[in-house]
N, C-alpha and C positions, 0 to 999 in steps of 0.2 A: 464454634465459628459459624455464623450465620449462612454463609454463601461460600462457594468454590472460589479460590481465589484465582486470579489471573496467573497463567503460566507464561513466562517469558520465553519467547521463540525468535526464530531468525526473522520474520516478517515484520515483526513490531520492533526489533533489538534497537535501531537508532532512534526511533520515536519515542521508546521508553527512556532512553538515555536522555533525551531532549526534555521529557517531562520531569525526570529527576533533577536536572540542571536548573529548570525553571522553578521547582518546588525548593530547592535548595537556596535559590536566591531570594525567596520570600521570607522576610524576618518573621512573620507570624506563624509559619507552617507548623513547627513542632513547639509552640509556644509553651504548651502544657509540660510541666516536668515530669510526668508519669508516661509521656510519649515514648514508646520503645526505641525510638532513634537514639535516644540518649544512651542506650545501651552498647549501640554499635559506635555512637559518637558522629556528630555531623562532620567533623573533620575526616573521622575515619571513612565515612560515607563518600565524602568528596574524593578521597583518596582512592577509593575502589572504582569510583565514576571516572578518573583521570585514568587509571589503569585500564578500564574496559574499553575507554576511547581509542587508546593507543594500540590496543591489540590489532594485529594487522589481519589475521583470520579469525572470523568467529565460527564458533562450532558449538555442538551441543553441550559438550561440557562446561564452555564459558557460560552459557545460559542457565545451567544448572548450578553453577558456584554463585552467579548473580542472584538467582532464585533463592539460595540459602541465606545470602547476606540480607536481602530484601525482606525475607520472611520475618527475620528478627528486627528488622529497622521500621516496617511498616504495620499500621494498623488495619483493620478491615475497611474503614471509611478511605483511608489513602488507597487501599487496592480497588475500592468501587471507582474512585476519582480517575485513577490509572485506567482503568478499563473504560470508562466513559469518555476520557480524553482520546484514548486510542480508536474508539468507535467513530468519534467526531473526525479526528484525522482520516480514517479511511473513507468516511463518507464525503468530507470536502474534496479529497483526491478524487473520487469517483465522480463528483459532481463538475469538478473543474479540469477534466482531461483537456488537453491541449487540442486535439482536432475536433471530433464529434463524437457523441456517445455512440456505442455500437448498436446497431439494429438487428433484431432477430427476424429472420425470414423463413418462409417454408418454401421448399422446392420439391418438384415433382422427383421421382427416382431418376427419371431419364435426364431431366435438367442437371441433377447432382452428378450423375455419371459425366454428362458432358463438360461440366465445370472442373471435374477432377481431371479430365484428360486434357484439357487446355490447359489447366494449372501446370501439369506435368510436361507437356510439350512446350509450354512457353517459358518454363523456368520461374514462374512466379512463385513466391515464397509462401504465400497464403491465399485462400481463395478469395479474399476481398482484393488482394493484388491482382488476382486473374480475372476478377470482373472488371475492375478499373482498368486494366491494361486491354482486356478485349473489347470492352465498349467504347473506349475513348475515340478510336478512328472512325467507327462507324456513327458515333454521336456528332462529331465534326461535320462529317458528310451530310447527315440528317439536318445539322443546323444551317449548313449552306444552301441546301434545297429549300428549306422552310423560308430562309431569308430571299431567295431567288422569287419563290411564290409570291411573298409580300411585295416585292418590288414590281412584279408583273401585272 
């Protein structure tokens, strides 16, 4: 085996199932009679896929059993395509976040302590929430003063 095969995990479980659905919908995917999927059978793999989808709780044992089935059904190039597809899905999700991309900032130790204290006292869930909640009233006041200066 040239490279390490992808290991199915909780993070990629549903994306992996979606990739398998797509592959099984392609008539040309395992066109070669020597493809190992014929050992499991396309109908058999579709049956496994249906069972995996209806499982209410996912767990490590489920991923391991799916791994065993897919080890017998997929070739190395299939695993490579799966791994690349999952990487592309993750990249697109990261690029298309709903709000904005997170920004990394550097704070002095004193600023960090103040922010942590404010977060705790205000009940904010995250440091980002604390910054947004804490700065918003002051920003409104500054914006009003700035507008008044422009009018004067």
